[in-house]
N, C-alpha and C positions, 0 to 999 in steps of 0.2 A: 398512447402510452410512450412512445419514441420522444415526442415533444417533451413531455413531462420527465423522463429519464434526463435528457440533455438539461434541462433547467435545474434539476437535483444535482447533477456533476457539477455544472456551474456554479452552485451555491454552495458546494461543499457539504451538502446535507449528510452524505455517507463519507466517512472519512476512511476506511480502510481500501486501498487502491484493488486489491482483488475482489472485494464486494462490488466495487464500482464497475471492473470489467465484466463480473457476472450480470448485474443488473442491464448493463448496457448490451450484452449480447442477448440476454432473454428477451429484452425490449423489441428486437428486431422481429420477434414472432409476431408482432402486430402487422407485417406486412405480409404475412400468411392470409390475413382476412380481406385483403384488398384484391380489387378485380383488374387484371391487365389484359390487354389486347394481344400482346406478344412478349416472346422472351426478353427481347431488347429492351421493352418498357419495364419490365420486372427489375433486370439487371441493373438498369440505370438508377431506378429508385433504390434499389439496394446499396449501389455504391454511393449516391447521394448520402444515404442516412448512416452508414458507417463512416463515411467522412464526417459527417456533422456531430457524430458521437464522438469521434476521436479528437475533434476540434474543441469539444466542450471541456476537455483538460488535456492539452498536449504535453503535460508534464508526465502523465501517466503511462509508463511504458506498458504494462500488463492490458491497459485499455488499447492501446494503440496496436498491439500484438494480436489481441483478440478480433479486433476490427478488421485488420488486413488479413487473419485466418479464414475469417468468415466470407469476405470478398473473395478471396484467392480460391478458396473450394468452392465457389458456386457459379461465379462468373465465366462463362464459356463451356460449362460442364452440361448444360442440359439442351433438348430440342424441343421443348414445350414449356408453357407456363406452368402446368402440372408437376412436371418432372423437376423445374427448378424449384418450387416450393417444396417438395418432398427433400431434395438435397439441403435445401436452407434448414428445413427442420432438423434433419439429423446432424448437420453440421453445428446448429446451435446446441443441440443437447451433448455433442462430443467436446466442443469448445469449454461449455460449463463444467464439464465432467473433468476435464484436463485441468482447469484452473483450481477446481476444488478438490481435486486429487492431489495435486502439488501443493496445495496450501497445507491439507492434512498431512501429507508426508514430512513436509518441512517441519511442522509443529510436532509430529512425533520424534522427527530427529532432534528436536531442540530439547525436548523432555528428556531424552538419554543423556543429556548434558549437564544435567542440574544434578547437585550433590545434598544430599540431607544437611541441612542449618546453613546453606548458602544465603548470601546477602546480596543482591544485586540492585542496579538502579537502571530505569528504564524512561524513555523519553517518548511522547507522542502517544498515537492511540495505533496499535496493530494487532488485528483479530489473530493473525499467527502466532505472535509471541503471546497473546494471553492463551490460547488453545494449547500451546506447549506447556505454560505455566500449569494450567488446569490439570493437564494429563499427568505432569509428574507429582502434583499434589495428589491425584487420585490413587496414585503407586506408592503414596506413604511418604513423599518429599516434603519436609517443612523448610520454607524460605521465608526471608525479609526482603520486602521490595519497597525501595526508595523511587517514587514516582514525580517528575518535575510537572508543572501544570501546564507546560507547554503553550504558554501565551502567545497571542492573543485571543485564541480561540479557545483555550483552556481545555484541551483535548484530554491532559492528564487527569484531569477531574472525572472524568468517563472511562477512563482505565482504572483509576485507583477505585472508583465505586464497584467495576466489575471484580476486580482483586479482592474486595473486601467481602465479597459473596462465595469465595473459595475457601474452602476450610484448608487449614495447614499453611495459609498465605498470610504473613503480618504487613499490611500496606502502610505505607507512610507518605502524605503528600507534602511537597514543599515547593517554594518559589524557584523559577528557573536559576535566579542567579545563586542560590545556595549549593548547587551540586557541587562547588568545589571544597566544600564544609563537609559534605557526606561521602563524597568519592572515597577517602581514605578508608572507610568503614567497610567498602563494598569489596567482594571478591572480583566481581565484573561488571561491566555494562552490558545489558541485553536491549538491543531494538530492532525495530524492522526497517525496512527500505522500501523507498519509491522504485528506485532502479539503481544499477551500477552501470555506467558507461564509461567507456575509454579510461578504466582506472579510477573512476571516481565516483563515489556514493553519493546520489542525490535523495535527501530525506527532509522530513519536517526542519523548519528553519530552527537554529539552537542546536541542529547535531554536530556542527563543526566544533563550536568551542567546546560543547561537553566531550567530544571523543578527543580533542587536542588536549584538554585538561587531563583527562584519564590516561592519554599517554604520557605526559609530562609525570604523572603520579604512578606510573607503571601499573595501571588498573588495566587488565586485559578488555577488549571488545569484541563482544558477539553479535554479528549482523544476521537477520533471520528472514527469510522470504523464498517465494518459489523461484526456481531456477530460470523460468521464463522473464524475471525482472532482471537478469543478467544479459545485456545486450551487446552483442557483437557487432552488428551493424543495422543500417537501414532504420536508425531512430536519432533524431537529434533532440536532446532534453531542452524544453523551454519552460522556464522559470514563470510562476504566475505571482503577479503583484495585486495584493488584496486592498479592499476598500480602507481609506483610512477611518472611516468610523469603526472599524474593528479594534483601532488602536486609541482613539480618542474621540468621545461622542460629541464634546463641547465645539462649537465654532472656532476656528483659528485663523489668524492673519500672521502672514509673516512666517510661517512654519511649514516645511516639508514632511509630510509623514511617509515614512518608509515602512512598507508591509509586504516583504516577501513571503512567499507562502514556502520556499524550500531553501536549503543551503548546499554546499558542494563539500565533501570530504574526500582527500587523498585516500586510497585503500591501501597506502602504506602504514596507515595509523591504526589500520583494523589487524586482530590477531587471527579472527577465522569468521567464515560467513557460512550458515548453515540453510541448505536447501533440502528440496527433496531428494536431490542426488546425494546428499549426505554432507560432510562438514568438510570445508575446503580451508585449510591452513595459510597464511599469509606470511 
């Protein structure tokens, strides 16, 4: 179960960082079915697997925090294998609930910021943003959504399909390079986040040019996510460079394919961050 989850995270089969953190945490329950002779043996295995899950995507702050919290809450707290497993089970349940609660509250707070008839632009795939849009729509709010494709993995296509199933949302899909054409028609940009570290927003590649263009055009930017994604210390963001085959399938000679997964945006270009703790203006 853990090995399969590690592979899924590496292959980015799950795009939402919150969902990744939940899946990784839940996969640790596989340790509860294993036999251990001593508490030390169990704790070593727990630390090994939380570390392996964390390294599967070192750019995900929520994954990093979840794995650290599980290890911190279990290691050195039990005097028997049975007790260690009991603590681990309750910790997994608590960490998962904290992640999902934070995500729900952030979505709720986002929903409250939408106005009827609003037009917004979004990039990438954020389950929290989508939940907030759906909540607002369920309460009678009509919106128009412009969605970038989010190449090269085309995550925006997944976003726009989800939006097309929500009543009162009018979704439009466009190529990434067309954002500058449609931004003047938008009231704001609404996007999720991988994390905010040292006054820098890290998110899906393409976020920085989008936000920089929006800033130039005086279109406000709202960033959404759990407060656990705002990191004060203990986490160093590591970008991921994806396979060249995602960009170009044909064999190439004399060409270097650059395919970073994320980019960096100064938070000074952002108007507000919506989390489970509320709306924070910059």
